[in-house]
Every structure is written in structure tokens, then in C-alpha cells.
C-alpha positions in Angstrom: 31.4 -4.9 1.7 33.1 -1.5 1.7 36.3 -2.9 0.5 34.7 -3.9 -2.9 33.4 -0.4 -3.6 35.6 1.9 -5.7 35.5 5.5 -4.5 34.5 8.0 -7.2 37.2 10.7 -6.7 41.0 10.6 -6.6 41.3 7.1 -8.1 42.9 7.8 -11.5 46.3 8.3 -10.1 46.1 5.1 -8.1 44.9 3.2 -11.2 47.7 4.6 -13.3 50.2 3.5 -10.6 48.8 0.0 -11.0 49.5 0.0 -14.7 46.1 0.8 -16.2 46.2 2.9 -19.4 43.8 5.8 -20.0 41.2 3.7 -21.6 41.2 1.2 -18.8 41.0 4.1 -16.3 38.0 5.5 -18.1 36.2 2.2 -17.9 36.9 1.9 -14.1 35.7 5.5 -13.5 32.6 4.9 -15.6 31.8 2.0 -13.3 32.6 3.9 -10.1 30.4 6.9 -11.0 26.9 5.5 -10.9 25.5 8.3 -13.0 27.8 7.3 -15.8 27.0 3.6 -15.2 23.3 4.3 -15.5 23.7 6.4 -18.6 25.8 3.6 -20.3 23.6 0.6 -19.3 20.1 1.8 -18.2 17.5 3.1 -20.5 14.4 5.1 -19.5 10.8 4.4 -20.6 11.4 6.4 -23.7 14.2 4.0 -24.7 16.9 6.7 -24.3 19.9 6.5 -21.9 18.9 7.2 -18.4 19.8 10.8 -17.3 20.0 11.8 -13.7 18.1 14.9 -12.6 20.3 17.5 -10.8 18.7 16.7 -7.4 19.3 13.0 -7.8 23.1 13.1 -8.3 24.3 13.5 -4.7 22.1 10.6 -3.5 23.0 8.4 -6.4 26.8 8.8 -5.8 26.5 8.4 -2.0 28.8 6.0 -0.2 27.1 6.4 3.2 26.5 3.4 5.4 23.2 4.8 6.5 21.0 6.9 4.2 17.3 7.9 4.6 15.0 9.4 2.0 11.9 11.2 3.3 10.2 12.2 0.0 7.0 13.0 -1.8 5.6 10.7 -4.5 6.9 10.4 -8.0 10.4 11.8 -7.5 12.5 8.9 -8.8 13.1 6.7 -5.7 12.3 3.5 -7.5 14.7 4.5 -10.4 17.5 5.0 -7.9 16.9 1.6 -6.2 16.9 -0.1 -9.6 20.1 1.6 -10.6 21.8 0.7 -7.3 20.8 -3.0 -7.6 22.2 -3.2 -11.1 25.3 -1.3 -10.2 26.0 -3.5 -7.1 25.5 -6.6 -9.3 28.5 -5.5 -11.4 30.7 -3.7 -8.8 30.1 -5.7 -5.6 30.9 -9.4 -6.3 30.7 -12.0 -3.5 28.1 -9.9 -1.6 24.4 -10.0 -0.9 21.7 -7.3 -1.2 18.2 -7.4 0.3 15.4 -5.3 -1.1 12.7 -5.3 1.7 9.1 -4.0 1.9 6.2 -4.6 4.2 3.6 -5.4 1.6 3.6 -7.5 -1.6 2.1 -4.5 -3.5 5.2 -2.5 -2.9 7.7 -5.3 -3.6 6.3 -6.9 -6.8 6.5 -3.9 -9.2 10.1 -3.1 -8.2 11.4 -6.7 -8.4 9.5 -7.4 -11.6 11.1 -4.3 -13.0 14.6 -5.6 -12.0 13.8 -9.1 -13.4 13.0 -7.6 -16.8 16.2 -5.4 -16.6 18.4 -8.4 -15.8 16.8 -10.7 -18.4 16.5 -8.2 -21.3 19.6 -6.0 -21.0 22.3 -7.6 -23.2 25.0 -6.3 -20.8 23.4 -8.0 -17.8 21.7 -11.2 -19.1 24.8 -13.3 -19.6 25.7 -12.9 -15.9 22.3 -14.1 -14.6 22.8 -17.6 -13.4 19.7 -18.2 -11.4 16.3 -16.5 -10.8 13.4 -17.4 -8.6 10.2 -15.6 -7.9 8.7 -17.9 -5.3 8.7 -18.3 -2.3 10.7 -15.0 -2.5 12.6 -13.2 -5.2 16.2 -14.5 -5.6 18.8 -13.6 -8.2 22.3 -15.1 -8.4 25.0 -13.9 -10.8 28.2 -15.4 -12.2 30.3 -13.2 -9.9 28.5 -14.6 -6.9 26.5 -11.4 -6.2 23.1 -12.4 -4.8 20.0 -10.2 -4.7 17.0 -11.0 -2.5 13.5 -9.4 -2.5 11.3 -10.1 0.5 8.3 -8.8 2.2 8.3 -8.7 6.0 5.6 -11.2 6.7 3.9 -11.6 10.1 6.2 -10.0 12.7 9.1 -9.8 10.2 9.5 -13.6 10.0 10.7 -13.5 6.4 13.8 -11.5 7.4 14.9 -14.2 9.9 18.0 -16.1 8.8 19.0 -13.4 6.3 22.6 -12.1 6.3 22.9 -9.2 3.8 25.7 -6.8 3.1 23.3 -4.1 1.8 19.7 -3.5 2.8 17.4 -1.3 0.7 14.1 -0.7 2.4 11.3 0.7 0.2 8.0 2.3 1.4 9.7 2.2 4.8 6.9 4.2 6.5 4.7 1.0 6.3 7.1 -1.3 8.1 6.0 -2.6 11.5 8.1 -2.2 14.6 8.6 -6.0 14.9 9.6 -6.2 11.2 12.3 -3.6 11.8 13.5 -5.6 14.8 14.1 -8.6 12.5 15.6 -6.5 9.7 18.2 -4.9 12.0 19.6 -8.3 12.8 19.7 -9.3 9.1 22.5 -6.8 8.2 26.1 -7.9 8.4 28.6 -5.8 10.3 29.9 -2.9 8.2 26.9 -3.2 5.9 24.8 -0.5 4.3 21.1 0.2 5.1 19.4 2.7 2.7 15.8 3.6 3.6 13.2 5.1 1.3 9.8 6.3 2.4 6.9 8.7 2.1 5.9 10.1 5.5 2.4 9.2 6.8 2.5 11.2 10.0 3.2 8.2 12.3 6.0 8.7 14.8 7.4 5.2 14.1 10.9 3.8 13.3 10.9 5.5 9.9 10.2 8.8 11.5 13.0 8.2 14.0 15.4 7.3 11.2 14.7 10.7 9.6 16.0 12.4 12.8 19.3 10.4 13.0 22.3 12.7 12.7 24.6 9.8 11.7 22.6 9.0 8.5 22.6 11.0 5.3 19.2 12.7 5.0 17.3 13.6 1.8 14.0 15.3 1.2 12.7 15.3 -2.3 9.2 17.0 -2.7 7.2 16.1 -5.7 7.6 19.5 -7.1 11.3 18.6 -8.0 10.0 16.3 -10.8 10.2 18.2 -14.1 6.8 16.8 -15.0 5.1 18.3 -11.9 3.0 21.2 -13.2 0.8 23.8 -11.5 -2.2 21.9 -12.8 -1.0 18.7 -11.1 -0.3 20.6 -7.9 -3.8 22.1 -7.9 -5.4 18.6 -8.6 -3.5 17.1 -5.6 -4.4 20.0 -3.4 -8.1 19.4 -4.2 -7.7 15.6 -3.7 -6.1 15.8 -0.3 -8.2 18.7 1.0 -5.8 21.7 0.7 -2.1 22.3 0.8 -2.0 22.2 4.6 -3.8 18.9 4.8 -1.9 15.8 6.1 -2.2 14.0 2.7 -0.6 16.9 0.8 2.1 17.5 3.4 3.1 13.9 3.4 2.7 12.8 -0.2 3.6 16.0 -2.0 5.9 17.9 0.3 7.5 14.7 1.7 7.3 16.1 5.3 6.1 14.5 8.5 3.6 17.3 9.4 1.4 16.9 12.4 1.5 13.6 14.3 -0.9 11.0 13.0 -2.1 7.7 14.4 -2.5 4.3 12.7 -6.2 3.4 12.5 -5.5 -0.4 12.4 -2.9 -2.6 14.0 -1.1 -4.2 11.0 -0.1 -7.1 13.3 -3.8 -7.7 14.1 -4.7 -7.6 10.4 -1.9 -10.0 9.4 -3.0 -12.4 12.2 -6.5 -12.6 10.6 -5.1 -13.5 7.1 -5.3 -17.2 6.3 -2.3 -18.0 4.2 -3.8 -20.9 2.2 -7.2 -19.3 1.7 -7.8 -18.4 -2.0 -8.8 -14.9 -2.9 -12.0 -14.7 -4.9 -11.5 -11.5 -6.8 -13.3 -10.1 -9.9 -12.1 -6.9 -11.6 -14.7 -5.6 -14.0 -14.9 -2.7 -16.5 -18.0 -1.3 -18.1 -18.3 -3.8 -20.9 -17.3 -6.9 -18.9 -19.9 -9.6 -18.3 -20.3 -11.0 -14.7 -21.7 -14.1 -13.2 -22.0 -14.6 -9.5 -20.2 -17.7 -8.1 -22.1 -20.9 -7.6 -21.8 -23.8 -5.1 -21.9 -21.5 -2.1 -21.4 -22.6 1.5 -24.5 -22.4 3.6 -24.9 -19.4 5.9 -25.9 -15.8 6.1 -24.2 -13.4 3.7 -23.6 -9.6 3.9 -22.6 -7.2 1.2 -20.6 -4.0 1.7 -20.2 -1.4 -1.1 -18.0 1.7 -1.6 -19.1 3.1 -4.9 -17.2 5.3 -7.4 -17.5 5.9 -11.1 -15.3 8.2 -13.1 -12.1 8.7 -11.0 -12.5 6.3 -8.1 -13.2 2.5 -8.4 -16.1 0.7 -6.7 -15.4 -2.0 -4.2 -17.9 -4.7 -3.3 -17.1 -7.2 -0.5 -19.2 -10.2 0.5 -18.8 -11.8 4.0 -20.2 -15.1 5.3 -21.4 -15.2 8.9 -19.9 -18.3 10.6 -20.2 -17.3 14.3 -18.1 -16.1 15.9 -16.3 -15.4 12.6 -17.0 -13.3 9.5 -15.3 -14.8 6.5 -14.6 -12.9 3.3 -16.2 -14.8 0.5 -15.8 -12.5 -2.5 -14.4 -9.2 -3.6 -15.5 -7.3 -6.7 -13.7 -4.2 -8.1 -15.4 -2.1 -10.7 -13.5 0.5 -12.8 -15.4 3.1 -14.8 -18.8 1.3 -14.4 -21.9 3.5 -14.4 -24.5 3.5 -11.7 -27.2 1.5 -13.5 -24.6 -1.3 -14.2 -23.5 -1.2 -10.6 -27.1 -1.7 -9.4 -27.4 -4.6 -11.9 -24.3 -6.3 -10.5 -25.6 -5.9 -6.9 -28.9 -7.6 -8.0 -26.8 -10.4 -9.7 -24.9 -10.9 -6.5 -28.1 -10.9 -4.5 -29.7 -13.7 -6.6 -26.7 -15.9 -5.7 -26.1 -14.9 -2.0 -29.5 -13.7 -1.0 -28.0 -11.1 1.4 -29.4 -10.7 4.8 -28.3 -7.0 4.6 -26.5 -4.7 2.3 -24.4 -1.7 3.4 -23.7 1.1 0.9 -21.6 4.2 1.5 -24.2 6.9 0.9 -22.0 9.4 -0.9 -23.3 10.8 -4.1 -22.5 7.6 -6.0 -23.9 5.3 -3.3 -27.1 7.3 -2.8 -27.9 7.0 -6.5 -27.5 3.3 -6.5 -29.4 2.8 -3.3 -32.3 4.7 -4.7 -32.4 2.4 -7.7 -32.4 -0.7 -5.6 -34.9 0.5 -3.0 -37.3 1.5 -5.8 -37.7 -2.2 -6.5 -39.9 -2.9 -3.5 -40.1 -3.3 0.3 -37.8 -6.3 0.4 -35.0 -4.1 -0.9 -35.9 -1.3 1.4 -35.7 -3.6 4.4 -32.3 -4.9 3.5 -30.4 -1.9 1.9 -28.7 0.4 4.4 -27.4 3.6 2.7 -25.1 4.9 5.4 -24.0 8.5 5.8 -20.5 8.2 7.1 -20.7 11.6 8.8 -24.0 11.1 10.5 -24.7 10.3 14.1 -25.9 6.8 14.9 -28.0 5.5 17.8 -26.0 2.3 18.7 -27.5 1.4 22.1 -29.6 2.7 25.0 -28.0 4.0 28.1 -29.2 3.0 31.6 -31.3 6.2 31.9 -33.1 5.4 28.6 -31.3 8.0 26.5 -29.8 6.8 23.2 -26.1 6.2 23.0 -25.0 8.1 19.9 -21.8 7.6 17.9 -20.4 9.0 14.7 -21.1 6.4 12.1 -17.7 6.2 10.5 -16.0 6.0 13.9 -18.4 3.3 15.0 -17.9 1.2 11.9 -14.2 1.5 12.2 -14.5 0.3 15.8 -16.4 -2.7 14.6 -13.5 -3.6 12.3 -10.8 -2.9 15.0 -12.7 -5.2 17.4 -12.9 -8.1 15.0 -9.3 -7.8 14.1 -8.1 -7.7 17.7 -10.4 -10.7 18.5 -9.3 -12.6 15.4 -12.9 -13.1 14.3 -12.4 -11.7 10.8 -11.0 -14.3 8.4 -9.4 -12.9 5.3 -7.4 -14.3 2.3 -4.0 -12.9 1.3 -4.9 -9.7 -0.6 -2.0 -7.2 -1.3 -4.5 -4.4 -2.1 -6.3 -4.8 1.2 -3.1 -5.1 3.2 -1.7 -2.0 1.6 -4.8 0.1 2.5 -5.0 -1.2 6.1 -1.3 -0.5 6.6 -1.5 3.1 5.4 -4.8 4.2 6.9 -4.2 7.0 9.5 -6.1 9.6 11.4 -5.7 12.9 13.3 -7.7 14.5 16.1 -8.9 18.1 15.2 -9.3 21.0 17.6 -12.8 19.9 18.5 -11.6 16.5 19.6 -13.1 14.7 16.6 -11.3 12.0 14.6 -10.4 12.9 11.0 -9.5 10.0 8.8 -6.8 10.5 6.2 -8.1 11.0 2.7 -6.5 8.4 0.4 -7.0 5.0 -1.1 -9.3 3.4 1.4 -12.1 2.1 -0.8 -11.7 -1.6 0.3 -11.7 -0.4 3.9 -14.9 1.6 3.4 -16.5 -1.4 1.8 -15.5 -3.5 4.8 -16.9 -0.8 7.1 -20.3 -1.0 5.3 -20.4 -4.8 5.4 -19.7 -5.0 9.1 -22.3 -2.2 9.7 -24.8 -4.2 7.7 -24.1 -7.3 9.8 -24.3 -5.2 13.1 -27.7 -3.8 12.1 -29.0 -7.2 11.1 -27.8 -9.1 14.2 -27.7 -6.6 17.0 -29.0 -3.3 15.7 -32.6 -2.0 15.5 -34.9 -4.4 13.6 -37.5 -3.0 11.3 -40.3 -3.9 9.1 -39.8 -1.0 6.7 -38.2 2.4 6.3 -40.5 4.1 8.8 -39.0 2.2 11.7 -35.5 3.4 11.1 -33.5 5.4 13.7 -32.9 9.0 12.9 -29.6 10.2 11.5 -28.1 7.1 9.8 -29.1 8.2 6.3 -31.5 5.5 5.1 -34.2 6.6 2.7 
């Protein structure tokens, strides 16, 4: 592929020797310099010609065979990938480029953005010969340049059989080790591999790539973005728990920080996903009406709830017990829905599913909704479990009669881990859930306690609550009312 790339410097004399006049030389140089190409053919969201920020120029003009970006969020990585794909489409005929990610949530926005660019840009559209979105993204152009977009799939199976001249890997920190193994073999000799990621603390292949001396290395913290303000910085510091917290170090500073550990095996998670199983998902806002599904399969049902309101969404998950499996039956996402409406939706779901047990994360939001439900009578009190994630939980009795106590969040996480490893959780393909399970990490503090990363884990918390509700109903302490509850779990 390298022979098709025009070097940016020292080419004018060579071009003049080949008989090109000054105007033709200027056109060649405008193509060779990617910043000029982007300015001439790419527009930003404001409709103006795209302008490179000073810190972007070196990376944009790179000719390295191996390049690694270890960056914060919102610094322009996606814009660079878009520009490089468009530039290669013009400057690299008879070659193939692969854009690879682990999850569909990461791939779709980028490839959809490229599809719009190729279709709507009058300079690019006439060259587009073929475009497919399924089963994977595929673009073919009149100069025989081919662009692929693929997610890894289970154990990187979607990279098998690929032979690309240029690989661009986005959100590389989420790629599994087996997916990397397939991806390495999918690059032609002499080809380029450019890797873009936001560190998550894991000492994985992405981490090792950021330590390679034979690769160009870049670190763009979020503060380089001209729109990054002190107010934004303060908000992120509050969100992640301080400027020394792992979330801030990773997502704002773009640094690896202290070592973290993956909470879940992504391989185990993907093995529990049934490809042909439909995802029953409802996304509701305050004013939306909602009706619970009818024609349900027989069985016992369990509801898990992670509740938010103003800033965070609420996630409801419904599981059907089909021993030895728990099968996801429904997911409901609420955005900006008040507490009273959330309680009403839970009651609507209960009329359809008649839940054996309901697990609710008893943060401030969950505690309010649990109060509303339990005020309706003893039946609700017997089935609603408002769970304090930070509390201690009596999960068993030791041989000497003493209670075996566990931290609630750790124990609920273990319930999930066990079912994933045993393949007794059955899930439909869900890009949102997969993204959260792939990114969830933890550290161990100086007291030896597990600290889970603060981030987007609302679906995971709902799953935790659903599995805890199932555990309490099937193996945990049975009760006739609130007085019979074990101490420390946080029921009312």
C-alpha cells in the first residue's frame, strides 16, 4: 500500500520533472496534505470547511505503519478516522481498509457518518459504486478502493478471512485478546494499523500497544478541545469522583493510571447472547404512554430496576425463570421520567408479569419509588426489595452458626459472573448492554475492598437487582412481611 501514498514534502520538484505545471502540482500537493484535503472536501457540523486544530496536524499527516492514540474523550479521534477513510478512498486506489471495533455501539455511528459523507458529498458520491450495511458495512468505489466496517464478534470471528491493507481500530481498549489475535492476521504485509482508544486501566493489548517504541504514540487529553471549559472540567471531576479518580484519569486525561480489572469476561457475556433472539426494548419519555406486552410465556418473572431521573436514565429489566436459565424478556429505558410515573410503570408491568420479586437499587431515586410501591400494601412489601448496594448482606450460615456476610454489590456482581460463566443467562443482542459489560472495571483500595468504576452501568445495575431478587425469592431468606427481613440489606 505504501507505494500508492504520495509523501507530503519534497514532491514538487519531482512532479515538475514529470511535466506537471504549477496548477497540477498544487492539486497533487492538496491531495497529499490531508489537512488541505479535509479543508477542501470535508465540512464540519456548522457547514464550514473543516479546520484542523494545532494538536491534530502531526497525527493527521502521519505516514507511520503503526500509530497508537491513547486519548481522553471528545478530542477529535472520530473526525480523524473519517478524514482518513475519505482521503484513502481518493489517494489509495486498488486497496482495502478495515474499520474495526468490538461493539456495534462503537461502529454504527462512525460508519453511518461515513455513509452520509460518501452519499451526500458531491465530490465523493459519483465514485461510490456499491454500499451495504448488512451483514457488515461494505463500500466499493470506482477506483477499486474498498472500505469495510466490522465488529469483532465472538472470539473475533468477523475478522477471519479479511485481508486489509490498512486497519483502523476504534475504541481499542474494549477489544478482547482473541479478537486482537484474529485482527493481527487480517493485515497484509507492509500494511498500516492505526489504533485509537481511551484507556480503562486494563493492562491488555491496547495498553501494551501504547508502550511500543516502534509505533507513533499520541496522547490527547480532553482539555485540548477548545470547547473544554473550567465548568466542564469541574462537572467531570464531580461525576468521576475527583481529578485523581480512575474515571477522570482515563476519560479526561487519557492516561492509564492505576491498574484496573475487568468485572466481567466479555467472552462469557458474548457466549450468553442468542443471535436470533429478538430484543424487546421500550424507550420512554415523560409524556409517552406504555402498555405491557401480552401473550407471555408461562413461568416466574423477576424485575430489576436502576432508577434515575434528571441526569441519569432509569433501566428496568424483566427476566423469566426457566431453570437452569434466566432469560431476558423485556428491557425498558426511561429518560426524564418522574418518580410517580416510574412507580406507575412498575405497577403496569406487574399487572402483566405478576413478578415473584422486584429488586430496586435503593439510591435516592430508588428509595422514593420503593416507598410509593410498598405503601400500597403487604403484598408489595413482601415482593419489593430495596437494596442498598453498599450494605452488608447475610447470604448464608456458616457451619458454626454465624452468618456469612458479603457486601451487597459484590455479591450481586458474583451472581452475574457465575451465571455468565455457567452460560445460564440468556440474552438477546443488545449493543447498549454489551458496551456496558465490556467497559465495566474495578480497582482494589488500600483496605482491600473492591471499588467499581463510576460510569455508564445502569443496565448492569438493573441486572444486578433482578438477579438479587431471584436469589432472595429462590434461595434467600423467606419472609411473611418486613419484620422478618435480615439486617443490613436496606429494605423498609
